[in-house]
C-alpha positions as CSV (number, residue, x, y, z in Angstrom):
1,X,164.1,104.2,166.2
2,X,165.9,106.9,164.3
3,X,164.9,107.0,160.6
4,X,168.0,106.4,158.4
5,X,168.2,109.8,156.8
6,X,167.8,111.6,160.1
7,X,170.4,109.3,161.7
8,X,172.9,110.3,159.0
9,X,172.4,114.0,159.6
10,X,172.7,113.6,163.4
11,X,175.8,111.4,163.0
12,X,177.4,113.9,160.6
13,X,176.8,116.7,163.2
14,X,178.6,114.5,165.9
15,X,181.4,113.8,163.5
16,X,181.9,117.4,162.5
17,X,181.7,119.1,165.8
18,X,182.7,116.2,168.1
19,X,181.2,114.5,171.0
20,X,182.3,117.0,173.7
21,X,180.8,119.9,171.7
22,X,177.6,118.1,171.1
23,X,177.2,117.3,174.8
24,X,177.8,121.0,175.5
25,X,175.2,121.8,172.9
26,X,172.8,119.5,174.6
27,X,173.3,121.3,177.9
28,X,172.8,124.7,176.1
29,X,169.6,123.5,174.4
30,X,168.3,122.2,177.8
31,X,169.0,125.6,179.3
32,X,167.1,127.3,176.5
33,X,164.1,125.1,177.1
34,X,164.2,125.9,180.8
35,X,164.3,129.6,180.0
36,X,161.4,129.3,177.6
37,X,159.3,127.5,180.2
38,X,160.1,130.1,182.8
39,X,159.2,132.9,180.3
40,X,156.0,131.1,179.3
41,X,154.9,131.0,182.9
42,X,155.4,134.8,183.1
43,X,153.7,135.4,179.7
44,X,157.0,136.6,178.2
45,X,156.9,134.1,175.3
46,X,154.3,132.0,173.5
47,X,153.6,128.3,173.2
48,X,155.4,128.0,169.9
49,X,158.6,129.3,171.6
50,X,158.4,126.4,174.0
51,X,157.7,124.0,171.2
52,X,160.8,125.2,169.3
53,X,163.1,124.7,172.2
54,X,161.5,121.3,173.0
55,X,162.3,120.2,169.4
56,X,165.9,121.4,169.7
57,X,166.2,119.3,172.9
58,X,164.6,116.4,171.1
59,X,167.3,116.6,168.4
60,X,170.1,116.7,170.9
61,X,168.6,113.8,172.9
62,X,168.7,111.7,169.7
63,X,172.3,112.6,169.3
64,X,172.9,111.4,172.8
65,X,171.3,108.1,171.9
66,X,173.9,107.8,169.1
67,X,176.9,109.0,171.2
68,X,176.1,106.6,174.1
69,X,174.8,103.9,171.8
70,X,171.5,103.6,173.6
71,X,169.2,101.1,172.0
72,X,165.5,101.4,171.6
73,X,165.1,98.4,173.9
74,X,167.2,100.1,176.7
75,X,165.4,103.4,176.3
76,X,161.9,101.8,176.4
77,X,162.9,99.6,179.3
78,X,164.1,102.5,181.4
79,X,161.1,104.7,180.3
80,X,158.6,102.0,181.2
81,X,160.3,101.6,184.6
82,X,160.0,105.4,185.2
83,X,156.4,105.5,184.1
84,X,155.6,102.6,186.5
85,X,157.3,104.5,189.3
86,X,155.2,107.5,188.5
87,X,152.1,105.4,188.4
88,X,152.9,103.9,191.8
89,X,153.5,107.3,193.2
90,X,150.2,108.6,191.9
91,X,148.4,105.6,193.4
92,X,150.0,106.3,196.8
93,X,148.5,109.8,197.0
């Protein structure tokens, strides 16, 4: 659940820059996280750089929840299904 004051900030960002731009921003933040992970593997950045990019992605994912009106129940249901699939895969190997 998004805390009310955080929801207001995220909703304002969506309203100000628009859905298309925030989806593009999400893609950009995901790309920056990928780059940070690759750099970390090669000792070109530090752990806090990865954390910073991970948090940017987290913010954008919350905005996607608002844009697509994903409910906590929907998110938790799909997440649990994915975790169970992973668990089953681990048990097979």
